[in-house]
C-alpha positions as CSV (number, residue, x, y, z in Angstrom):
1,M,32.0,52.4,5.5
2,S,32.9,51.9,1.8
3,K,36.3,50.8,0.7
4,L,37.1,54.3,-0.6
5,R,36.0,56.0,2.6
6,F,37.9,53.4,4.7
7,D,41.2,54.2,2.8
8,V,40.7,57.9,3.3
9,V,40.2,57.5,7.1
10,Q,42.8,54.9,7.8
11,G,45.6,55.8,5.5
12,A,46.2,58.6,3.0
13,F,44.2,61.3,4.8
14,K,47.1,62.0,7.2
15,K,49.4,63.0,4.4
16,K,46.8,64.2,1.9
17,A,44.2,65.9,4.1
18,V,44.1,69.0,1.9
19,E,43.3,66.8,-1.1
20,V,40.3,65.0,0.5
21,E,36.9,66.5,-0.2
22,A,35.0,67.4,3.1
23,P,32.0,65.0,2.4
24,A,34.4,62.0,2.6
25,L,35.2,62.8,6.2
26,R,31.7,63.5,7.4
27,P,31.5,61.7,10.8
28,S,27.8,60.8,10.2
29,L,29.0,58.5,7.4
30,Y,31.1,56.3,9.6
31,F,29.9,57.0,13.2
32,G,29.5,53.7,15.1
33,D,30.9,51.6,12.2
34,L,32.8,49.5,14.8
35,V,30.0,49.1,17.3
36,F,27.3,46.4,17.4
37,N,24.6,49.0,18.1
38,R,20.9,48.8,17.6
39,E,21.2,49.4,13.9
40,K,23.5,46.4,13.6
41,M,21.3,44.3,15.9
42,R,18.3,44.9,13.6
43,K,20.4,43.9,10.6
44,Y,22.1,40.8,11.9
45,L,19.5,39.4,14.4
46,D,16.1,37.9,13.7
47,I,13.2,39.9,15.1
48,R,12.6,37.6,18.1
49,T,16.3,37.7,19.1
50,Y,16.4,41.4,18.6
51,D,13.4,42.0,20.8
52,A,14.7,39.7,23.5
53,L,18.1,41.5,23.5
54,I,16.5,45.0,23.6
55,D,14.2,43.9,26.5
56,C,17.4,42.7,28.3
57,I,19.2,46.0,27.7
58,D,16.2,48.3,28.5
59,N,14.4,46.4,31.1
60,G,16.9,44.0,32.6
61,K,15.2,40.8,31.4
62,P,17.5,37.8,31.4
63,L,18.6,36.1,28.1
64,D,18.3,32.3,27.8
65,M,21.2,30.4,26.3
66,E,19.4,29.8,23.0
67,T,18.9,33.5,22.5
68,A,22.5,34.2,23.5
69,D,23.7,31.8,20.9
70,K,21.7,33.7,18.2
71,V,23.1,37.0,19.4
72,A,26.6,35.6,19.3
73,D,26.1,34.3,15.8
74,G,24.9,37.7,14.6
75,M,27.8,39.4,16.2
76,K,30.2,36.9,14.6
77,T,28.8,37.5,11.1
78,W,29.1,41.3,11.5
79,A,32.6,41.1,13.0
80,L,34.0,38.8,10.3
81,G,33.0,41.4,7.8
82,H,35.4,43.7,9.5
83,G,38.3,41.2,9.5
84,V,37.9,40.2,13.2
85,T,39.9,37.0,14.1
86,H,39.7,37.2,17.9
87,I,37.3,38.0,20.8
88,T,38.0,39.3,24.2
89,H,36.1,40.1,27.4
90,W,37.0,43.7,28.0
91,F,36.9,44.6,31.7
92,Q,38.0,47.2,34.3
93,P,40.2,45.7,37.1
94,L,41.0,47.8,40.2
95,N,44.1,49.4,38.7
96,D,42.5,52.2,36.7
97,L,43.3,50.4,33.4
98,T,41.4,48.0,31.2
99,A,42.2,44.3,30.7
100,E,41.7,41.9,27.9
101,K,42.6,38.3,27.0
102,H,42.2,37.5,23.3
103,D,40.8,34.2,22.1
104,S,40.8,33.1,18.5
105,L,37.5,32.4,16.8
106,L,39.1,29.3,15.2
107,E,37.7,25.9,16.2
108,Y,37.9,22.4,14.8
109,D,35.1,21.6,12.4
110,Q,35.3,17.8,13.3
111,K,36.1,17.1,9.7
112,G,39.8,17.8,9.7
113,G,39.5,21.5,9.1
114,M,39.0,24.7,11.0
115,I,36.0,27.1,11.1
116,E,35.3,30.5,12.8
117,A,33.0,29.8,15.8
118,F,31.5,32.0,18.5
119,N,28.6,30.9,20.8
120,G,26.5,32.3,23.6
121,K,28.6,30.7,26.3
122,S,31.8,32.5,25.0
123,L,29.8,35.7,24.8
124,I,28.4,35.6,28.3
125,Q,31.3,34.3,30.4
126,Q,35.1,33.9,30.5
127,E,37.5,33.0,33.3
128,P,40.6,35.3,33.8
129,D,43.0,34.7,36.7
130,A,41.5,36.7,39.6
131,S,44.7,36.4,41.7
132,S,46.8,38.3,39.2
133,F,44.8,41.5,39.4
134,P,44.5,43.7,42.5
135,S,42.1,42.1,44.9
136,G,43.0,43.4,48.4
137,G,43.2,39.9,49.8
138,L,39.9,38.7,48.3
139,R,41.9,36.3,46.1
140,A,45.2,34.5,46.7
141,T,47.5,32.7,44.3
142,F,46.0,29.4,45.4
143,E,42.5,30.9,45.0
144,A,42.8,32.2,41.4
145,R,39.4,31.7,39.9
146,G,37.5,34.7,38.8
147,Y,34.9,35.4,36.1
148,T,33.9,38.1,33.6
149,A,30.3,38.4,32.5
150,W,28.9,40.3,29.6
151,D,27.3,43.6,30.2
152,P,24.6,43.9,27.4
153,T,23.9,47.5,28.2
154,S,27.3,48.6,26.8
155,P,27.7,47.7,23.1
156,V,30.3,45.3,21.8
157,F,32.9,47.0,19.7
158,I,35.9,46.2,17.5
159,Q,39.5,47.2,18.1
160,E,41.8,46.2,15.2
161,D,41.2,42.5,14.7
162,T,39.4,41.8,18.0
163,L,35.8,41.9,19.0
164,C,35.7,43.5,22.5
165,I,32.8,42.5,24.8
166,P,32.4,44.9,27.8
167,T,32.1,42.8,31.0
168,V,32.0,42.9,34.8
169,F,34.7,41.1,36.8
170,F,34.0,39.2,40.0
171,S,35.6,36.5,42.2
172,Y,34.7,32.9,42.6
173,T,33.1,33.8,45.9
174,G,31.0,36.6,44.3
175,E,32.9,39.8,45.3
176,S,33.3,42.5,42.7
177,L,36.9,43.0,41.5
178,D,36.3,45.8,39.1
179,Y,34.9,49.3,38.7
180,K,32.0,48.5,36.4
181,T,30.0,46.3,38.8
182,P,29.6,48.8,41.6
183,L,29.0,51.6,39.1
184,K,26.1,49.7,37.6
185,K,24.7,49.0,41.0
186,A,25.0,52.7,42.0
187,L,23.3,53.8,38.8
188,K,20.4,51.5,39.5
189,A,20.2,52.7,43.1
190,V,20.0,56.4,42.2
191,G,17.5,55.7,39.4
192,D,15.3,53.6,41.8
193,A,15.5,56.2,44.5
194,A,14.7,59.1,42.2
195,L,11.8,57.5,40.4
196,P,9.0,57.7,43.1
197,I,9.9,61.4,43.7
198,C,9.7,62.1,40.0
199,Q,6.3,60.4,39.8
200,L,4.9,62.8,42.4
201,F,5.5,65.5,39.8
202,D,4.8,63.5,36.7
203,P,3.1,60.1,37.0
204,K,4.2,59.2,33.4
205,V,7.8,58.9,34.4
206,R,9.0,55.3,34.3
207,K,12.8,55.5,34.5
208,V,15.5,57.9,35.8
209,Y,18.9,58.0,34.2
210,S,22.2,59.2,35.5
211,Y,24.3,61.0,32.9
212,L,28.0,61.6,32.6
213,G,29.9,64.0,30.3
214,W,33.7,63.8,30.9
215,E,36.3,66.3,29.8
216,Q,39.6,64.6,29.2
217,E,42.7,66.8,29.6
218,Y,46.1,65.5,28.5
219,F,49.6,66.5,27.5
220,L,51.5,65.6,24.4
221,V,55.3,65.3,24.2
222,D,57.6,64.3,21.3
223,E,58.3,60.6,21.3
224,D,62.0,61.0,21.1
225,L,62.2,63.5,24.0
226,F,60.0,61.2,26.0
227,A,62.4,58.3,25.5
228,A,65.3,60.5,26.8
229,R,63.5,61.0,30.1
230,P,63.6,58.0,32.4
231,D,61.2,59.7,34.8
232,L,58.6,60.3,32.2
233,M,58.9,56.7,30.8
234,L,58.6,55.0,34.2
235,T,56.4,57.3,36.3
236,G,54.5,59.5,33.8
237,R,55.8,62.7,35.2
238,T,59.1,64.7,35.4
239,L,60.6,64.2,38.8
240,M,63.1,67.0,38.2
241,G,63.3,70.0,35.8
242,H,63.7,73.7,36.2
243,A,60.8,75.9,35.0
244,A,61.2,77.2,31.4
245,S,61.7,80.9,31.0
246,K,58.3,80.9,29.3
247,N,55.6,78.5,30.3
248,Q,51.9,79.5,30.8
249,Q,52.3,83.0,32.3
250,L,51.1,84.7,29.2
251,D,48.0,82.5,28.9
252,D,48.7,82.4,25.1
253,H,48.2,78.7,24.7
254,Y,44.7,78.5,26.1
255,F,42.2,78.2,23.1
256,G,45.1,79.2,20.8
257,A,45.6,78.0,17.3
258,I,46.2,74.2,17.4
259,P,49.6,73.2,16.1
260,S,49.3,71.4,12.7
261,R,50.9,68.2,14.0
262,V,48.6,68.2,17.0
263,A,45.6,68.9,14.7
264,A,46.5,65.9,12.6
265,F,46.6,63.7,15.7
266,M,43.2,65.2,16.9
267,R,41.6,64.6,13.5
268,E,42.6,60.9,13.4
269,L,41.7,60.4,17.1
270,E,38.2,61.8,16.5
271,I,37.7,59.6,13.4
272,E,38.7,56.5,15.4
273,G,36.5,57.6,18.3
274,H,33.5,58.3,16.0
275,K,33.9,54.8,14.5
276,L,33.7,53.4,18.0
277,G,30.5,55.3,18.6
278,I,32.0,57.9,20.9
279,P,30.3,61.3,20.3
280,L,33.5,63.4,20.5
281,K,32.4,67.1,20.3
282,T,35.1,69.4,21.5
283,R,38.9,69.8,21.1
284,H,41.1,72.7,22.1
285,N,44.4,73.9,23.6
286,E,44.4,73.9,27.3
287,V,46.1,76.5,29.6
288,A,49.5,74.8,29.9
289,P,51.8,74.5,26.9
290,N,51.4,71.2,25.2
291,Q,48.2,70.5,27.1
292,F,45.0,69.8,25.3
293,E,41.4,68.6,26.0
294,L,38.7,66.6,24.2
295,A,35.1,66.1,25.4
296,P,32.1,64.2,24.1
297,V,28.4,64.8,24.2
298,Y,27.1,63.6,27.5
299,G,25.5,60.1,27.8
300,D,24.4,57.3,30.0
301,G,26.8,57.0,32.9
302,N,27.8,53.4,32.3
303,L,28.3,53.7,28.6
304,A,30.0,57.1,28.9
305,N,32.5,55.6,31.4
306,D,33.3,52.8,29.0
307,Q,33.8,55.2,26.2
308,N,36.2,57.3,28.2
309,L,38.4,54.2,28.8
310,M,38.1,53.3,25.1
311,I,39.3,56.7,24.0
312,M,42.2,56.7,26.6
313,N,43.4,53.5,25.0
314,T,42.9,54.8,21.5
315,M,44.8,58.1,22.3
316,N,48.0,56.3,23.0
317,K,47.8,54.2,19.8
318,V,47.0,57.2,17.5
319,A,49.6,59.4,19.2
320,R,52.5,57.1,18.4
321,K,51.6,57.3,14.7
322,H,52.1,61.1,14.9
323,G,55.4,60.9,16.8
324,F,53.8,61.8,20.2
325,I,53.3,60.2,23.6
326,V,50.1,61.0,25.5
327,L,50.7,61.9,29.2
328,L,47.6,61.3,31.3
329,H,49.4,61.9,34.6
330,E,47.7,64.5,36.6
331,K,50.9,66.6,37.1
332,P,53.6,65.7,34.6
333,F,55.3,69.1,34.8
334,D,55.9,71.2,37.9
335,G,54.7,74.8,38.2
336,I,52.0,74.6,35.4
337,N,48.5,73.3,35.2
338,G,47.9,69.7,35.8
339,S,45.3,67.6,34.0
340,G,41.9,66.7,35.3
341,K,38.9,64.8,34.0
342,H,36.0,67.0,34.9
343,N,32.9,64.8,35.4
344,N,29.7,66.6,34.3
345,W,26.9,64.8,36.1
346,S,23.2,65.1,35.9
347,L,19.9,63.2,36.2
348,G,17.0,63.0,33.7
349,T,13.9,61.0,33.1
350,D,12.6,58.9,30.2
351,T,10.1,61.6,29.4
352,G,13.0,63.9,28.5
353,T,12.9,66.1,31.7
354,P,16.3,67.2,33.0
355,L,16.1,67.1,36.8
356,L,19.0,69.5,37.5
357,A,17.8,72.3,35.2
358,P,15.2,75.0,36.1
359,G,11.7,74.0,35.0
360,K,9.2,75.7,32.7
361,D,6.7,76.5,35.5
362,A,6.5,76.7,39.3
363,M,6.0,72.9,39.7
364,G,8.9,72.2,37.4
365,N,11.1,74.5,39.4
366,L,9.9,72.8,42.6
367,Q,11.1,69.5,41.2
368,F,14.4,71.0,40.2
369,V,15.0,72.5,43.6
370,T,14.1,69.2,45.2
371,F,16.8,67.3,43.4
372,F,19.3,70.3,43.5
373,V,19.1,70.5,47.2
374,N,19.2,66.8,47.8
375,V,22.3,66.4,45.7
376,L,24.1,69.1,47.8
377,A,23.0,67.4,51.0
378,A,24.5,64.1,49.7
379,V,27.7,65.8,48.9
380,Q,27.8,67.4,52.3
381,R,27.2,64.2,54.2
382,H,29.8,62.3,52.2
383,N,32.3,65.0,51.4
384,A,35.2,63.0,52.8
385,L,34.2,59.9,50.9
386,L,33.9,61.9,47.6
387,K,37.4,63.1,48.2
388,A,38.6,59.6,48.8
389,S,37.0,58.5,45.5
390,I,39.5,60.8,43.6
391,A,42.5,60.4,45.9
392,S,45.6,58.9,44.4
393,A,49.4,59.3,44.4
394,T,49.2,61.1,41.0
395,N,46.2,63.4,41.7
396,A,47.7,64.5,44.9
397,H,50.2,66.6,42.9
398,R,47.4,68.4,41.1
399,L,44.9,69.2,43.7
400,G,45.1,72.8,45.0
401,A,47.5,74.0,42.4
402,N,47.2,76.0,39.2
403,E,43.4,76.1,38.8
404,A,42.8,72.6,40.1
405,P,40.3,72.4,43.0
406,P,41.7,72.1,46.5
407,A,41.5,68.9,48.6
408,I,38.3,70.2,50.3
409,V,35.0,69.2,48.8
410,S,32.7,72.2,48.7
411,A,30.0,73.2,46.2
412,F,29.7,76.3,44.1
413,L,26.2,77.4,43.4
414,G,26.6,80.8,41.8
415,R,24.9,84.0,42.8
416,A,21.4,83.2,41.3
417,M,21.0,79.9,43.0
418,T,22.5,81.1,46.3
419,E,20.0,84.0,46.4
420,A,17.1,81.7,45.3
421,L,17.8,79.3,48.2
422,H,18.0,82.2,50.7
423,K,14.7,83.5,49.4
424,L,13.0,80.1,49.8
425,L,13.9,80.0,53.4
426,D,12.1,83.3,54.0
427,C,9.0,82.6,51.9
428,P,5.9,80.7,52.9
429,S,6.1,77.1,51.7
430,D,3.2,77.6,49.2
431,T,5.1,80.4,47.3
432,P,5.5,79.5,43.6
433,I,9.2,79.1,42.8
434,E,10.8,81.3,40.1
435,I,14.4,80.6,38.9
436,A,16.1,83.1,36.7
437,G,17.3,81.5,33.4
438,K,19.6,82.9,30.8
439,T,19.3,86.6,30.3
440,G,20.1,88.7,27.3
441,K,23.0,91.1,27.4
442,S,24.2,93.6,24.9
443,I,27.9,94.6,25.0
444,G,27.3,97.9,23.3
445,I,28.7,97.2,19.8
446,V,26.2,97.4,17.0
447,E,27.7,94.6,14.9
448,I,27.8,92.1,17.9
449,P,24.5,90.4,18.5
450,Q,22.9,90.0,21.9
451,V,24.5,87.2,24.0
452,F,22.8,85.1,26.7
453,I,24.3,85.1,30.1
454,D,24.0,81.9,32.3
455,N,22.4,82.1,35.7
456,T,25.7,81.0,37.3
457,D,29.3,82.1,36.8
458,R,32.1,79.6,37.0
459,N,34.6,78.9,39.9
460,R,37.6,76.9,38.8
461,T,38.7,76.4,42.4
462,S,35.5,74.6,43.3
463,P,35.5,70.8,43.3
464,F,31.8,70.5,42.8
465,A,30.2,73.3,40.8
466,F,26.7,73.9,39.5
467,T,26.9,75.0,35.9
468,G,23.3,75.7,35.0
469,N,21.9,72.2,34.3
470,R,24.4,69.9,35.9
471,F,27.1,69.6,38.5
472,E,30.7,69.4,37.5
473,F,32.9,67.3,39.7
474,R,36.2,68.9,38.8
475,A,38.4,67.0,41.2
476,V,38.6,63.7,39.3
477,G,42.1,63.1,37.9
478,S,43.1,62.7,34.3
479,S,44.3,59.1,34.5
480,A,41.4,57.9,36.7
481,N,38.6,55.6,35.9
482,C,35.5,57.9,36.2
483,A,33.6,55.0,37.7
484,G,35.3,55.4,41.1
485,A,34.0,58.9,41.6
486,M,30.6,58.3,39.9
487,T,29.9,55.2,42.0
488,V,30.3,57.3,45.2
489,L,28.3,60.3,43.9
490,N,25.4,58.2,42.6
491,A,25.3,56.1,45.8
492,A,25.4,59.2,48.0
493,V,22.6,60.9,46.1
494,A,20.5,57.6,46.1
495,E,20.8,57.4,49.9
496,Q,19.8,61.1,50.4
497,L,16.8,60.8,48.1
498,L,15.6,57.8,50.1
499,L,15.9,59.7,53.3
500,F,14.1,62.7,51.7
501,K,11.3,60.6,50.4
502,K,10.8,59.1,53.9
503,D,10.5,62.5,55.5
504,L,8.3,63.8,52.7
505,D,5.9,60.9,53.1
506,K,5.5,61.9,56.8
507,E,4.6,65.5,55.7
508,L,2.2,64.2,53.1
509,S,0.5,61.9,55.5
510,T,-0.7,65.0,57.5
511,G,-2.8,66.1,54.5
512,K,-0.5,68.8,53.2
513,D,-0.5,69.8,49.5
514,L,2.5,68.4,47.6
515,N,4.3,71.8,47.1
516,I,3.9,72.7,50.8
517,A,5.1,69.2,52.0
518,V,8.1,69.4,49.7
519,M,9.1,72.8,50.9
520,D,8.6,72.0,54.5
521,T,10.9,68.9,54.0
522,L,13.5,70.9,52.0
523,K,13.9,74.0,54.2
524,P,15.9,72.3,57.1
525,I,18.1,70.8,54.4
526,I,18.6,74.1,52.6
527,R,19.5,75.9,55.8
528,E,22.2,73.3,56.6
529,I,23.8,73.1,53.2
530,L,24.0,76.9,52.9
531,D,25.9,76.9,56.3
532,V,28.2,74.0,55.5
533,I,28.8,72.8,51.9
534,C,28.1,75.9,49.8
535,F,31.1,78.1,49.1
536,D,31.4,80.4,46.1
537,G,34.8,82.0,47.1
538,N,38.5,81.3,46.4
539,G,39.2,77.8,47.4
540,Y,43.0,78.4,47.6
541,T,43.0,80.9,50.5
542,P,44.3,79.8,53.9
543,E,41.1,81.5,55.3
544,W,38.9,79.0,53.5
545,Q,40.9,76.1,54.8
546,R,40.3,77.3,58.4
547,E,36.6,78.1,57.6
548,A,36.1,74.7,56.0
549,A,37.4,73.0,59.1
550,R,35.1,75.1,61.3
551,R,32.2,74.0,59.1
552,G,33.1,70.4,59.7
553,L,34.3,69.6,56.1
554,D,37.1,67.2,55.7
555,T,40.4,69.0,55.2
556,E,42.8,66.1,55.1
557,T,45.5,66.3,52.5
558,S,47.3,63.0,53.0
559,V,46.1,60.4,50.4
560,P,46.6,57.4,52.8
561,E,44.4,59.1,55.3
562,M,41.8,60.2,52.8
563,I,41.4,56.5,51.7
564,K,40.2,55.5,55.2
565,A,36.9,57.3,54.5
566,F,35.8,54.2,52.5
567,T,35.5,52.1,55.7
568,E,34.1,54.8,58.0
569,P,30.7,53.7,59.5
570,S,28.7,56.2,57.4
571,S,30.4,54.9,54.2
572,V,29.8,51.2,55.2
573,R,26.1,51.9,55.9
574,L,25.8,53.8,52.6
575,F,27.2,51.0,50.4
576,T,25.8,48.0,52.2
577,S,22.3,49.4,52.6
578,L,22.2,50.0,48.8
579,G,23.7,46.6,48.0
580,I,26.7,48.2,46.2
581,H,29.5,46.9,48.3
582,T,30.0,44.6,51.3
583,R,32.2,45.6,54.1
584,K,34.7,43.0,52.9
585,E,34.8,44.6,49.5
586,L,35.4,48.0,51.0
587,E,38.2,46.8,53.2
588,A,39.8,45.1,50.2
589,R,39.5,48.2,48.1
590,N,41.3,50.2,50.8
591,E,44.1,47.6,50.8
592,I,44.4,47.9,47.0
593,K,44.4,51.7,47.1
594,W,47.1,51.8,49.8
595,E,49.2,49.2,48.0
596,I,49.0,51.1,44.7
597,Y,49.9,54.4,46.4
598,S,53.0,52.8,48.0
599,K,54.1,51.2,44.8
600,K,53.8,54.3,42.8
601,I,55.8,56.4,45.3
602,Q,58.3,53.5,45.5
603,I,58.8,53.6,41.8
604,E,59.2,57.4,41.8
605,A,61.7,57.2,44.6
606,R,63.8,54.5,42.9
607,V,63.8,56.5,39.6
608,M,64.7,59.7,41.4
609,G,67.6,58.1,43.3
610,R,69.0,56.4,40.2
611,M,68.7,59.5,38.0
612,A,70.3,61.7,40.7
613,I,73.2,59.3,41.2
614,N,73.7,58.0,37.6
615,H,72.7,61.0,35.5
616,I,72.7,64.3,37.4
617,I,75.8,64.0,39.6
618,P,78.1,62.6,36.8
619,A,77.0,65.5,34.6
620,A,77.6,68.0,37.3
621,L,81.1,66.6,38.1
622,T,82.0,66.6,34.4
623,Y,81.2,70.3,34.2
624,Q,83.1,70.8,37.5
625,N,86.1,69.1,36.1
626,L,86.0,71.4,33.1
627,L,85.9,74.4,35.4
628,L,88.8,73.0,37.4
629,K,90.9,72.6,34.2
630,N,90.1,76.2,33.4
631,V,91.3,77.4,36.7
632,S,94.4,75.2,36.5
633,V,95.3,76.8,33.1
634,M,94.7,80.3,34.6
635,K,97.0,79.4,37.5
636,D,99.7,78.1,35.1
637,I,99.5,81.4,33.2
638,D,99.4,83.7,36.2
639,P,100.3,82.0,39.5
640,D,100.0,85.1,41.5
641,G,96.9,86.8,40.0
642,Y,94.8,83.8,38.8
643,R,92.3,83.9,41.8
644,S,90.8,87.3,40.8
645,Q,90.5,86.2,37.2
646,A,89.1,82.7,38.2
647,A,86.5,84.1,40.7
648,V,83.5,83.0,38.6
649,P,84.6,79.4,37.9
650,L,85.8,79.0,41.5
651,E,82.5,80.2,42.8
652,L,80.7,77.7,40.4
653,I,83.0,74.9,41.5
654,G,82.0,75.5,45.1
655,R,78.3,75.7,44.4
656,I,78.4,72.5,42.4
657,S,80.2,70.7,45.3
658,T,77.6,71.9,47.8
659,L,74.7,70.9,45.6
660,V,76.1,67.5,44.7
661,S,76.8,66.8,48.4
662,D,73.3,67.9,49.2
663,I,71.8,65.6,46.6
664,R,73.8,62.6,47.7
665,T,73.0,63.1,51.4
666,K,69.2,63.4,50.7
667,V,69.2,60.4,48.3
668,E,70.9,58.3,50.9
669,A,68.4,59.3,53.5
670,M,65.5,58.6,51.1
671,V,66.9,55.1,50.3
672,E,67.1,54.3,54.1
673,A,63.5,55.5,54.6
674,R,62.4,53.4,51.7
675,K,64.0,50.3,53.2
676,K,62.2,50.9,56.5
677,A,58.9,51.4,54.6
678,N,59.4,48.2,52.6
679,A,59.8,46.2,55.8
680,L,56.3,47.2,57.0
681,Q,53.6,44.5,56.5
682,D,50.5,46.6,57.1
683,E,49.5,48.3,53.8
684,Y,48.1,51.4,55.6
685,E,51.3,51.9,57.6
686,K,53.4,51.4,54.6
687,A,51.4,54.0,52.6
688,R,51.8,56.5,55.5
689,A,55.6,55.9,55.4
690,Y,55.6,56.4,51.6
691,H,53.6,59.6,52.0
692,A,56.6,61.0,53.9
693,I,59.0,59.7,51.2
694,A,56.9,61.4,48.6
695,E,57.4,64.7,50.4
696,S,61.2,64.1,50.5
697,L,61.4,63.8,46.7
698,N,60.7,67.5,46.5
699,T,63.7,68.2,48.7
700,I,65.9,66.2,46.4
701,R,64.5,67.9,43.4
702,K,65.4,71.4,44.5
703,P,69.2,71.1,44.4
704,I,69.0,69.2,41.1
705,D,67.0,72.0,39.5
706,K,69.5,74.5,40.8
707,L,72.3,72.4,39.1
708,E,70.3,72.5,35.8
709,E,70.7,76.3,35.9
710,I,74.5,76.0,36.4
711,V,75.8,73.0,34.4
712,D,76.7,73.5,30.7
713,D,73.6,72.9,28.6
714,N,75.5,70.6,26.3
715,L,76.3,68.3,29.3
716,W,72.9,68.2,30.9
717,P,71.8,64.5,30.4
718,M,68.1,65.0,29.5
719,P,65.7,67.3,27.7
720,K,64.7,70.3,29.6
721,Y,61.2,71.8,30.1
722,R,61.8,74.3,27.3
723,E,62.1,71.4,24.9
724,L,59.4,69.2,26.3
725,L,56.7,71.8,26.5
726,F,56.7,73.3,23.1
727,I,55.8,71.6,19.8
728,N,57.1,72.9,16.5
């Protein structure tokens, strides 16, 4: 990017956007400027080094240290041109955040001076303290050694003055301590399992990819209002607050005109994202007030996941410049939509064939149905595990409320695909498969052109919905690392494809034609998934909860109980057979998840108690004292008749006393429960105890919210929903 263009993007454009000519802001002019992509590799590496690095990225061939030194030197030359002074290994520990330790490029030149130096060893490996990150007992304080190792398949990028190197993170004894390592293993497993099936349909296929397209929902609040809410600052959500008179009931915010302040934030965020090579495509108002969404073009699962974490970090930095705070909590405000991170997942080949979209002919449709049905079978077998992959203290508030899917994993197919599967069961196995694609539809107005209707509708209450050429895993939470859910999904599908291929080979060994063998193998699976996992109705109804239990689907709603699915025998077999996790790693991850759950609820409980005692009750008593003074004055004026004149303040005084007493009693009970929970040593038992405490927070909230409706607005100690939820 030229100096002029850089100034426009980084500085004056915010204040002088209307004065900037459109061509100066064309994303294609600066897309990927801060990424060491293949274009930069060709420019800064010699041809042998470039070919070796590309062979490593595309084919998994190892790099020798001499080549790594040359790669590092090329990266350094490029980075110095962007003002880089430090490097960091950028990794994803088991806390849903990213981590980085910055090292200066400065080294002694052995001549009394300093030079910028960066070599292959520093590129490939670093050693952060493994005992200081969540490890679930895999590392102790006296066993601190851990390593980060470069992932060449995810491009190096620049943040401010630092060269960031995406890496995996593992312990001295070899266990993974991050999200990236198991994700990469799961992506390889599903690709390896899908390849031989694809080659039955097209021998030219050499590789199968798993794709991810995430949709990131988030809230924005004014920075000053955020600072006046201890609960938002410390927990990411409002632990108390009465609903505003107007929230989302008119549906007027959804896809509405974007407020100018927010639009300025979005423009700068997109520019920063594009410079980082993130193909941000969509931005819009979401359903709830102050809720918004951004989404990129889909991409390779590993890279797309890294880019989601990169943009989450960037969002917070850019928002502060515009006077906002980004809220990624799944349910920051009660009674309105929460925020998810819908994971659009699909498979495709190196020949350009999408495996989850109807084909162009009968054989293409047979391949599509093969993968479509096996994905559903995988989701059915591991529905409890998939739910565990998205379970958290924060996402628990969102699931099953205000258009979020319920805590029951089912799959929505849509009418066309449901009918197609039923027909396949009734047809002979050699019947050519026809799948209806998009159809033209006129809406009867001459000026409006014909529109094309998809072969599926949408069901916002379905956790796992087919949307025409992909599945949308809607249950993933806004603050989560997508890798947790994507590791489980890809692993489950890999296992199912291996089982299917084994059964298919038996059918083929009898001399059957491919299409007949495939259908004979698929039909028993189709029959079972239609009976169990497929559900196109309203996921919120009590009838569905009972029906789901009858079908054998997991209906657990307690997060500590959900987490146990990771160490069920079927889950252990899944991960260990594919080489993704050892039993020890799975047990450690459970410990981590339980511990994080307990700590998050513990923080919420502490904040709730202190706000109730130190903020809410004093405000209520101050207002009550004003009312008492008012009554006292009335009594002085009219000792005999003051009671009838003071009926309203007397009634308010009584209500305040009752509510204050209720709050204090419930807070004291919660504190005692917290003390008992803290004394528990077993992380699972502690998480169960804190689950009960989480439920009690709602009982404390109710009288507080009632007080908010009574106490003088000038005395209420914090911004209310009506102020937090609307940007001027």
